[in-house]
Residue frames relative to the residue before (quaternion, step in Angstrom):
aa qw qx qy qz dx dy dz
M 1.0000 0.0000 0.0000 0.0000 0.00 0.00 0.00
N 0.3428 -0.7424 0.5371 0.2070 3.57 -0.77 1.01
E 0.1833 -0.7773 0.5945 0.0935 3.56 -0.94 0.87
T 0.5108 -0.6380 0.4863 0.3093 3.53 -1.12 0.73
V 0.4431 -0.6757 0.5145 0.2871 3.58 -0.90 0.86
P 0.4625 -0.6940 0.4588 0.3065 3.64 -0.69 1.01
S 0.3726 -0.7221 0.5444 0.2083 3.53 -1.02 0.90
T 0.3257 -0.7250 0.5722 0.2022 3.55 -1.16 0.72
L 0.5376 0.6138 -0.4127 0.4048 3.58 1.28 0.09
P 0.6135 -0.5528 0.3941 0.4035 3.60 -1.13 0.52
L 0.4297 -0.6930 0.5195 0.2555 3.55 -1.20 0.63
G 0.4022 -0.7025 0.5311 0.2503 3.56 -0.88 0.90
V 0.0644 -0.7938 0.6046 -0.0153 3.57 -0.90 1.03
V 0.1010 -0.7815 0.6132 0.0553 3.56 -1.03 0.85
T 0.0035 0.7548 -0.6557 -0.0197 3.58 -1.02 0.81
V 0.3084 -0.7357 0.5786 0.1702 3.56 -1.00 0.94
T 0.1085 -0.8408 0.5303 0.0053 3.56 -0.55 1.18
F 0.0499 0.7470 -0.6614 0.0456 3.50 -1.26 0.72
S 0.7722 -0.3171 0.1376 0.5331 3.55 0.20 1.37
P 0.0853 0.8646 -0.4894 0.0756 3.61 0.74 1.07
G 0.3826 -0.7481 0.4861 0.2402 3.64 1.15 -0.15
R 0.8253 -0.2152 0.1619 0.4964 3.57 -1.13 -0.69
H 0.5068 0.6853 -0.4138 0.3200 3.60 1.18 -0.48
I 0.6515 0.5474 -0.3360 0.4039 3.59 0.92 -0.84
S 0.6465 0.5073 -0.3279 0.4661 3.59 1.02 -0.72
E 0.6324 0.5356 -0.3171 0.4612 3.56 1.06 -0.81
L 0.6202 0.5307 -0.3315 0.4731 3.56 1.03 -0.78
V 0.6889 0.4872 -0.2939 0.4492 3.58 0.77 -1.08
D 0.6704 0.5198 -0.3039 0.4336 3.54 0.89 -0.88
S 0.6711 0.5063 -0.2901 0.4573 3.63 1.17 -0.55
L 0.5429 0.6752 -0.3909 0.3109 3.61 1.17 -0.40
D 0.6491 0.5641 -0.3436 0.3774 3.60 0.80 -0.96
A 0.7247 0.4298 -0.2526 0.4758 3.60 0.83 -0.92
A 0.6302 0.5630 -0.3115 0.4345 3.58 1.24 -0.39
A 0.8014 0.2026 -0.0670 0.5588 3.59 1.04 -0.80
S 0.3292 -0.7864 0.4854 0.1939 3.62 -0.39 1.16
A 0.6925 0.4557 -0.2888 0.4789 3.61 1.13 -0.47
G 0.5575 -0.6217 0.3804 0.3975 3.53 1.27 -0.02
T 0.2558 -0.7679 0.5685 0.1473 3.58 -1.29 0.16
R 0.1804 -0.7094 0.6560 0.1840 3.51 -1.37 0.22
L 0.1526 -0.8313 0.5330 0.0400 3.58 -0.45 1.21
I 0.1263 -0.7413 0.6558 0.0665 3.51 -1.08 0.97
M 0.1991 -0.7423 0.6297 0.1128 3.55 -0.87 1.07
A 0.1361 -0.7869 0.5991 0.0585 3.57 -0.27 1.28
D 0.1139 -0.8726 0.4746 0.0196 3.55 0.03 1.33
N 0.2505 -0.7980 0.5398 0.0952 3.54 -0.81 1.09
G 0.7869 -0.3515 0.1816 0.4735 3.56 0.98 0.77
S 0.1277 0.8148 -0.5525 0.1202 3.62 0.98 0.78
V 0.1464 -0.7932 0.5866 0.0736 3.57 -1.11 0.74
D 0.5911 0.6140 -0.3554 0.3838 3.60 1.25 0.00
G 0.5195 -0.6678 0.3996 0.3527 3.60 1.28 0.03
S 0.4716 0.7253 -0.4214 0.2721 3.61 1.19 -0.14
V 0.6896 0.4757 -0.2997 0.4565 3.59 0.94 -0.82
E 0.6183 0.5252 -0.3392 0.4764 3.55 1.10 -0.63
A 0.6459 0.5182 -0.3071 0.4690 3.57 1.03 -0.86
E 0.6583 0.5097 -0.3157 0.4551 3.55 1.02 -0.77
T 0.6222 0.5360 -0.3350 0.4618 3.56 1.08 -0.68
E 0.6460 0.4991 -0.3026 0.4920 3.56 1.04 -0.82
R 0.6506 0.5124 -0.3274 0.4549 3.61 0.92 -0.82
A 0.6377 0.5406 -0.3233 0.4433 3.57 1.02 -0.82
A 0.6204 0.5482 -0.3381 0.4475 3.57 1.09 -0.74
T 0.6677 0.4929 -0.2781 0.4835 3.54 1.17 -0.66
T 0.7553 0.4086 -0.2022 0.4709 3.57 0.88 -1.05
G 0.4688 -0.6756 0.4525 0.3449 3.59 1.15 -0.46
A 0.3948 0.6992 -0.5053 0.3160 3.62 1.21 0.18
D 0.4059 -0.6929 0.5431 0.2452 3.59 -1.10 0.81
V 0.2476 0.7605 -0.5393 0.2635 3.55 0.12 1.37
K 0.0240 -0.8027 0.5957 -0.0146 3.57 -0.86 0.93
L 0.3174 -0.7381 0.5699 0.1721 3.55 -1.09 0.80
L 0.0393 -0.7892 0.6128 -0.0100 3.58 -0.71 1.09
R 0.2228 -0.7911 0.5586 0.1115 3.57 -0.45 1.20
T 0.3220 -0.7758 0.5141 0.1740 3.59 -0.74 1.03
G 0.5652 -0.6264 0.3755 0.3837 3.58 1.26 -0.20
G 0.7715 -0.2002 0.1279 0.5902 3.61 1.30 0.06
N 0.6409 -0.5074 0.3811 0.4319 3.54 -1.25 -0.10
I 0.0363 -0.8503 0.5235 -0.0398 3.57 0.14 1.33
G 0.6308 -0.5223 0.3491 0.4555 3.57 1.24 -0.04
Y 0.6380 -0.5822 0.3560 0.3567 3.56 -1.18 0.60
G 0.7017 0.4790 -0.2847 0.4439 3.54 0.72 -1.06
A 0.6618 0.5087 -0.3102 0.4550 3.58 0.94 -0.92
A 0.6580 0.4963 -0.3050 0.4772 3.59 0.99 -0.79
A 0.6276 0.5238 -0.3381 0.4664 3.59 1.02 -0.75
N 0.6429 0.5147 -0.3229 0.4664 3.56 0.97 -0.82
R 0.6373 0.5259 -0.3279 0.4580 3.59 0.98 -0.77
G 0.6692 0.5065 -0.2909 0.4594 3.56 0.90 -0.91
I 0.6774 0.4832 -0.2888 0.4735 3.54 0.95 -0.91
A 0.6198 0.5264 -0.3411 0.4716 3.61 1.08 -0.64
E 0.6217 0.5332 -0.3410 0.4614 3.56 1.08 -0.69
L 0.6715 0.4854 -0.2833 0.4830 3.56 1.03 -0.79
D 0.5676 0.6129 -0.3844 0.3929 3.56 1.13 -0.57
R 0.6010 0.5562 -0.3467 0.4573 3.54 1.11 -0.68
A 0.6747 0.4776 -0.2883 0.4832 3.56 0.98 -0.83
R 0.6111 0.5435 -0.3474 0.4588 3.58 1.12 -0.66
R 0.6827 0.4840 -0.2873 0.4660 3.58 0.89 -0.94
A 0.6616 0.4858 -0.3025 0.4846 3.58 1.20 -0.48
G 0.4940 -0.6857 0.4073 0.3462 3.60 1.32 -0.03
E 0.4545 0.7151 -0.4257 0.3176 3.56 1.21 0.46
I 0.7913 0.2037 -0.0911 0.5692 3.63 1.15 -0.58
N 0.7443 -0.3835 0.3039 0.4545 3.56 -1.36 0.15
P 0.3249 -0.7951 0.4788 0.1817 3.61 -0.60 1.05
D 0.6953 0.5217 -0.2595 0.4207 3.59 1.21 -0.37
Y 0.8301 0.1431 -0.0266 0.5383 3.59 1.01 -0.79
V 0.0937 -0.7476 0.6519 0.0862 3.52 -1.31 0.48
L 0.2875 -0.7743 0.5472 0.1359 3.57 -1.04 0.80
L 0.1391 -0.7560 0.6370 0.0577 3.56 -0.96 1.00
V 0.0654 0.8099 -0.5730 0.1072 3.61 -0.73 1.04
N 0.4741 -0.6435 0.5166 0.3068 3.55 -1.15 0.64
P 0.5560 -0.6410 0.4064 0.3390 3.62 -1.04 0.65
D 0.6890 0.4508 -0.2990 0.4823 3.62 1.17 -0.27
V 0.4601 0.6430 -0.4584 0.4058 3.56 1.12 0.79
I 0.1147 -0.7336 0.6616 0.1045 3.58 -1.25 0.62
F 0.3104 -0.7648 0.5398 0.1653 3.54 -0.79 1.04
E 0.3995 -0.6705 0.5691 0.2588 3.53 -1.06 0.80
P 0.6299 -0.5422 0.3772 0.4085 3.66 -1.07 0.57
G 0.8266 0.2244 -0.1778 0.4845 3.56 -0.93 0.91
S 0.4921 0.7132 -0.4244 0.2630 3.60 1.19 -0.24
I 0.6476 0.4955 -0.3345 0.4725 3.62 0.98 -0.74
D 0.6214 0.5277 -0.3351 0.4723 3.59 1.01 -0.79
A 0.6453 0.5237 -0.3261 0.4505 3.61 0.99 -0.75
M 0.6455 0.5100 -0.3110 0.4759 3.58 1.06 -0.72
L 0.6404 0.5135 -0.3084 0.4808 3.55 1.05 -0.78
D 0.6316 0.5221 -0.3241 0.4728 3.59 1.03 -0.79
C 0.6394 0.5279 -0.3078 0.4666 3.58 1.02 -0.88
A 0.6578 0.5029 -0.3097 0.4675 3.58 0.95 -0.91
A 0.6489 0.5134 -0.3252 0.4579 3.62 0.98 -0.78
R 0.6527 0.5017 -0.3109 0.4750 3.61 1.08 -0.60
N 0.7710 0.2624 -0.1180 0.5681 3.56 1.19 -0.58
P 0.1471 -0.8641 0.4752 0.0773 3.59 0.39 1.24
R 0.6665 0.4532 -0.3173 0.4997 3.63 1.19 -0.24
A 0.4281 0.6731 -0.4833 0.3608 3.61 1.23 0.28
G 0.2396 -0.7722 0.5759 0.1205 3.53 -0.68 1.15
S 0.7747 0.0649 -0.0414 0.6277 3.52 1.30 -0.54
V 0.1014 -0.7495 0.6513 0.0610 3.54 -1.22 0.62
G 0.0729 -0.8120 0.5790 0.0129 3.55 -0.92 0.97
P 0.4364 -0.7239 0.4758 0.2431 3.58 -1.05 0.73
L 0.5804 -0.4863 0.4819 0.4410 3.54 -1.31 -0.13
I 0.1741 -0.8065 0.5616 0.0617 3.60 -0.76 1.03
R 0.1288 -0.7755 0.6142 0.0681 3.55 -0.77 1.07
E 0.3778 -0.7127 0.5448 0.2293 3.56 -0.97 0.89
A 0.7532 -0.4256 0.2604 0.4286 3.55 -1.30 0.17
D 0.6989 0.4503 -0.2668 0.4874 3.59 1.10 -0.62
G 0.6175 -0.5856 0.3271 0.4108 3.60 1.28 0.12
S 0.5357 0.6325 -0.4066 0.3843 3.58 1.25 -0.24
V 0.4913 -0.6554 0.4988 0.2833 3.56 -1.24 0.56
Y 0.3157 -0.7436 0.5619 0.1778 3.51 -0.84 1.05
P 0.4214 -0.7209 0.4833 0.2629 3.63 -0.85 0.87
S 0.0037 0.8848 -0.4611 0.0669 3.52 0.41 1.32
A 0.6968 0.3835 -0.2581 0.5484 3.60 1.27 -0.14
R 0.0850 0.8434 -0.5100 0.1461 3.54 -0.20 1.31
A 0.5618 -0.5649 0.4785 0.3692 3.49 -1.39 0.18
V 0.5114 -0.6009 0.5068 0.3471 3.55 -1.25 0.51
P 0.5044 -0.6623 0.4521 0.3202 3.59 -0.89 0.93
E 0.2656 -0.7241 0.6167 0.1575 3.51 -1.03 0.91
L 0.7525 -0.4089 0.2413 0.4564 3.62 -1.22 0.18
V 0.7474 0.4010 -0.2357 0.4744 3.58 0.62 -1.09
S 0.7048 0.4615 -0.2769 0.4621 3.58 0.81 -0.99
G 0.6272 0.5440 -0.3340 0.4462 3.60 1.06 -0.77
I 0.6887 0.4647 -0.2773 0.4825 3.57 0.82 -0.96
G 0.6478 0.5308 -0.3134 0.4476 3.58 0.94 -0.88
H 0.6662 0.4875 -0.2961 0.4805 3.55 0.99 -0.88
A 0.6462 0.5350 -0.3309 0.4321 3.59 0.90 -0.90
L 0.7585 0.4041 -0.2216 0.4607 3.58 0.91 -0.87
L 0.8001 0.3679 -0.1483 0.4501 3.61 1.00 -0.75
A 0.4725 0.7361 -0.4270 0.2290 3.59 1.15 -0.48
D 0.7403 0.4168 -0.2487 0.4652 3.61 0.86 -0.84
V 0.7216 0.4285 -0.2606 0.4773 3.59 1.04 -0.66
W 0.7794 0.1008 -0.0565 0.6158 3.60 1.23 -0.45
P 0.1763 -0.8530 0.4797 0.1061 3.60 0.48 1.22
S 0.7337 0.4333 -0.2456 0.4621 3.63 0.95 -0.71
N 0.3265 0.7652 -0.5041 0.2321 3.60 1.22 0.26
P 0.6097 -0.6108 0.3716 0.3423 3.60 -1.07 0.70
F 0.6095 0.5651 -0.3578 0.4256 3.57 1.13 -0.62
S 0.6740 0.4789 -0.2899 0.4821 3.56 0.98 -0.89
A 0.6191 0.5384 -0.3540 0.4489 3.60 1.04 -0.73
R 0.6674 0.4860 -0.3072 0.4733 3.60 0.97 -0.76
Y 0.6360 0.5435 -0.3142 0.4488 3.54 1.05 -0.84
R 0.6930 0.4803 -0.2806 0.4586 3.59 0.90 -0.94
D 0.0302 -0.8467 0.5309 0.0183 3.60 1.04 -0.69
D 0.3830 0.7702 -0.4290 0.2757 3.55 0.95 0.87
S 0.2695 0.8251 -0.4702 0.1594 3.58 1.20 0.47
D 0.8042 0.1874 -0.0806 0.5582 3.58 1.07 -0.65
M 0.0432 0.7964 -0.5987 0.0734 3.58 -0.37 1.24
S 0.5530 0.6573 -0.3629 0.3613 3.58 1.20 0.34
R 0.7790 0.2928 -0.1650 0.5294 3.60 1.18 -0.29
E 0.5846 -0.5540 0.4643 0.3684 3.54 -1.27 0.45
R 0.2000 0.7891 -0.5526 0.1791 3.57 -0.68 1.03
D 0.5409 -0.5862 0.4834 0.3607 3.53 -1.33 0.21
A 0.0881 -0.7716 0.6279 0.0513 3.56 -1.21 0.58
G 0.6175 -0.5475 0.4131 0.3852 3.55 -1.28 0.34
W 0.7642 -0.1276 0.0938 0.6253 3.52 1.18 -0.79
L 0.3031 -0.7527 0.5674 0.1401 3.54 -1.27 0.49
S 0.6138 -0.5770 0.3909 0.3708 3.57 -1.06 0.70
G 0.4250 -0.7136 0.5077 0.2291 3.56 -0.99 0.91
A 0.4026 0.7066 -0.4878 0.3172 3.62 1.24 0.11
C 0.7835 -0.0811 0.0572 0.6134 3.52 1.17 -0.64
L 0.1178 0.8042 -0.5640 0.1458 3.56 -0.48 1.25
L 0.2151 -0.7188 0.6467 0.1374 3.52 -0.89 0.99
L 0.1008 -0.8236 0.5582 0.0020 3.60 -0.52 1.21
K 0.3892 -0.6754 0.5745 0.2497 3.54 -1.11 0.81
W 0.5219 -0.6630 0.4329 0.3172 3.59 -0.74 1.03
D 0.6683 0.5155 -0.3126 0.4358 3.61 0.82 -1.03
A 0.6822 0.4825 -0.2967 0.4624 3.61 0.92 -0.84
F 0.6529 0.5199 -0.3164 0.4509 3.56 0.91 -0.91
E 0.6828 0.4641 -0.2955 0.4807 3.58 0.92 -0.85
A 0.6191 0.5757 -0.3558 0.3983 3.61 1.00 -0.73
I 0.7537 0.3249 -0.2005 0.5349 3.63 1.10 -0.65
D 0.5022 -0.6866 0.4057 0.3343 3.63 1.26 0.35
G 0.6556 -0.5718 0.3274 0.3687 3.59 0.94 0.85
F 0.7702 -0.3236 0.2784 0.4738 3.48 -1.31 -0.55
D 0.4480 -0.6449 0.5462 0.2917 3.55 -1.17 0.71
T 0.3151 -0.8058 0.4741 0.1634 3.58 -0.38 1.24
R 0.4758 0.6464 -0.4607 0.3789 3.62 1.22 0.06
Y 0.6241 0.4961 -0.3401 0.4988 3.60 1.23 -0.40
F 0.2996 -0.7665 0.5382 0.1820 3.60 -0.53 1.11
M 0.7355 -0.2264 0.1423 0.6225 3.52 0.99 -0.90
Y 0.7714 0.2956 -0.2861 0.4855 3.58 -1.16 0.73
M 0.8497 0.1943 -0.1978 0.4485 3.54 -1.22 0.78
E 0.4719 0.6659 -0.4599 0.3498 3.60 1.24 -0.08
D 0.6430 0.5027 -0.3378 0.4687 3.61 1.09 -0.58
V 0.6119 0.5421 -0.3452 0.4610 3.59 1.08 -0.71
D 0.6640 0.5056 -0.2813 0.4737 3.53 0.95 -0.98
L 0.6395 0.5262 -0.3243 0.4571 3.60 0.98 -0.86
G 0.6852 0.4905 -0.2893 0.4541 3.58 0.82 -0.98
D 0.6387 0.5338 -0.3157 0.4555 3.53 1.03 -0.82
R 0.6914 0.4697 -0.2762 0.4744 3.56 0.93 -0.94
L 0.5949 0.5388 -0.3693 0.4683 3.59 1.08 -0.56
G 0.6677 0.5093 -0.2928 0.4573 3.54 0.92 -0.90
R 0.6553 0.5128 -0.3016 0.4654 3.55 0.98 -0.86
A 0.6916 0.4696 -0.2653 0.4805 3.56 1.16 -0.66
G 0.6195 -0.5911 0.3295 0.3979 3.59 1.29 0.12
W 0.5446 0.5858 -0.4066 0.4415 3.61 1.26 0.29
R 0.3986 -0.7068 0.5387 0.2266 3.55 -1.29 0.40
N 0.2386 -0.7135 0.6365 0.1701 3.56 -1.31 0.51
V 0.0676 -0.8511 0.5202 -0.0218 3.55 -0.23 1.27
F 0.2930 -0.7415 0.5871 0.1400 3.54 -0.87 1.12
C 0.0900 -0.8260 0.5564 -0.0087 3.61 -0.71 1.10
P 0.1747 -0.8331 0.5168 0.0913 3.67 0.07 1.23
A 0.5274 0.6231 -0.4202 0.3963 3.61 1.21 -0.24
A 0.6780 0.3856 -0.2716 0.5638 3.58 1.26 -0.38
E 0.0533 -0.8211 0.5681 -0.0141 3.60 -0.81 0.96
I 0.0314 -0.7773 0.6283 0.0092 3.51 -1.13 0.79
R 0.3072 -0.7051 0.5936 0.2369 3.54 -1.34 0.21
H 0.1183 -0.8197 0.5603 -0.0116 3.55 -0.91 0.98
A 0.1881 -0.7427 0.6330 0.1113 3.56 -0.81 1.04
Q 0.2032 -0.8537 0.4660 0.1125 3.56 0.26 1.27
G 0.8928 0.1358 -0.0724 0.4232 3.46 -1.24 0.70
H 0.1739 0.8338 -0.5134 0.1048 3.57 1.11 0.65
S 0.7783 0.2611 -0.1953 0.5366 3.65 1.04 -0.51
A 0.6121 0.5841 -0.3595 0.3936 3.56 1.03 -0.73
S 0.6421 0.5656 -0.3324 0.3967 3.60 0.97 -0.85
K 0.6173 0.5737 -0.3414 0.4162 3.58 1.21 -0.42
H 0.7793 0.2977 -0.1359 0.5344 3.60 1.19 -0.46
P 0.0658 -0.8520 0.5174 0.0460 3.62 0.48 1.14
E 0.5908 0.5897 -0.3622 0.4146 3.56 1.11 -0.67
I 0.6924 0.4358 -0.2601 0.5127 3.57 1.19 -0.62
T 0.7417 0.4567 -0.2474 0.4244 3.53 0.70 -1.10
V 0.6406 0.5062 -0.3551 0.4553 3.65 0.96 -0.73
R 0.6693 0.4872 -0.3140 0.4648 3.58 0.89 -0.86
A 0.6419 0.5209 -0.3295 0.4562 3.59 1.01 -0.76
H 0.6271 0.5346 -0.3294 0.4609 3.57 1.05 -0.76
H 0.6950 0.4741 -0.2793 0.4629 3.54 0.90 -0.95
E 0.6102 0.5366 -0.3493 0.4666 3.59 1.06 -0.67
S 0.6699 0.4997 -0.2846 0.4696 3.56 0.99 -0.88
A 0.6286 0.5252 -0.3278 0.4708 3.59 1.04 -0.82
Y 0.6504 0.5029 -0.3207 0.4704 3.56 0.96 -0.89
R 0.6569 0.5209 -0.3290 0.4347 3.60 0.83 -0.90
F 0.6553 0.5227 -0.3221 0.4400 3.57 0.89 -0.97
M 0.7231 0.4375 -0.2574 0.4685 3.58 0.76 -1.01
S 0.6796 0.4917 -0.3178 0.4420 3.60 0.88 -0.82
D 0.5817 0.5700 -0.3701 0.4469 3.59 1.13 -0.54
R 0.7311 0.4043 -0.2065 0.5093 3.51 1.17 -0.68
L 0.6588 0.3805 -0.2866 0.5823 3.54 1.40 0.28
P 0.1123 0.8516 -0.5072 0.0702 3.61 0.71 1.03
G 0.7542 0.4439 -0.2970 0.3820 3.54 -1.36 0.21
W 0.7134 -0.4989 0.3167 0.3766 3.51 -1.38 0.37
K 0.6493 0.5528 -0.3480 0.3895 3.61 0.96 -0.74
W 0.7021 0.4321 -0.2658 0.4997 3.59 1.22 -0.44
A 0.3825 0.7615 -0.4631 0.2434 3.58 1.26 -0.03
P 0.6464 0.5087 -0.3504 0.4480 3.68 0.87 -0.75
M 0.6545 0.5114 -0.3084 0.4636 3.58 0.99 -0.81
R 0.6543 0.5014 -0.3209 0.4664 3.58 1.00 -0.75
L 0.6148 0.5391 -0.3287 0.4725 3.58 1.13 -0.72
I 0.6595 0.5006 -0.3073 0.4689 3.61 0.93 -0.88
L 0.6557 0.5065 -0.3134 0.4639 3.58 0.96 -0.88
R 0.6340 0.5362 -0.3237 0.4536 3.57 0.95 -0.89
A 0.6902 0.4783 -0.2835 0.4632 3.59 0.82 -1.02
G 0.6678 0.5145 -0.3131 0.4374 3.58 0.89 -0.89
L 0.6644 0.4971 -0.3057 0.4670 3.56 0.98 -0.86
F 0.6174 0.5398 -0.3492 0.4533 3.61 1.04 -0.68
V 0.6762 0.4821 -0.3043 0.4667 3.58 0.83 -0.94
R 0.6588 0.5100 -0.3123 0.4564 3.59 0.90 -0.93
G 0.6685 0.5203 -0.3016 0.4376 3.55 0.89 -0.91
S 0.6569 0.5218 -0.3064 0.4499 3.55 0.93 -0.92
A 0.6531 0.5157 -0.3012 0.4655 3.57 1.06 -0.79
I 0.6663 0.5024 -0.3064 0.4581 3.56 0.93 -0.88
I 0.6504 0.5182 -0.3120 0.4595 3.59 0.96 -0.85
A 0.6322 0.5291 -0.3267 0.4622 3.59 0.99 -0.81
V 0.6624 0.5030 -0.3010 0.4666 3.60 0.93 -0.92
K 0.6756 0.4958 -0.3025 0.4542 3.60 0.86 -0.94
K 0.6567 0.5032 -0.3276 0.4562 3.59 0.94 -0.78
R 0.6245 0.5244 -0.3454 0.4645 3.63 1.01 -0.66
R 0.6530 0.5197 -0.3074 0.4572 3.56 1.02 -0.81
N 0.6809 0.4880 -0.2811 0.4682 3.56 1.09 -0.79
């Protein structure tokens, strides 16, 4: 097996920001110990209003951290902003300034454990057909997040989409999550977009993220398309990160729940094309609308 020669150049990193608060500074501070060759971070900002990304840019000028603010022009969605940030880094890659083989996408509310980025790069070098590599993700309470999952199939995907919140232990969701073994390096159908090491060649071969997904499911779609194109999605538990999930999204259920259901519908309907699947698409659309309305109502009462 041929292994990629490790690059001594800094690794390009993209984080999509939307008023990330203190999290962005914690992310930046964790990068040095995680990557021995250093990093160049692009904050692809979707319209932050809390001043945090501007403050981080100013702090970087003082500390010498390689951090750049890239304004996307508004809230254009996660995948579209990620594509913008990665395109910005591509110019640096072609100029020979950063790692030519890989780019890292990470949420702003992630903290890298020491050596974790190096571990992902090592894993990618061992697996040259890996289009993406993902770390072990620990949530705020220390539990392991099931970040390496199977791609939803027709029955399991629809069953999970309609039943996950009202019957969490349903067999469709269990099959969808496919999280029985988070202890060993293995292939998965898709990996969580909270932190993804992407091979440039693979990312370009599938034209990056599908920008029709505003938020949610873009990582599922990416992993599925990588797999269909002959690339692998490799889970790497030797690399570990901490993730404060949903620090901003959880505050706006009326937006996030609907966005999640729109993305779930798009993912499944794209894989149910043509007139013969029209009744199934209609049932899925109606079911997701009813489920979403009920969840939003419950969350609003709790708030």
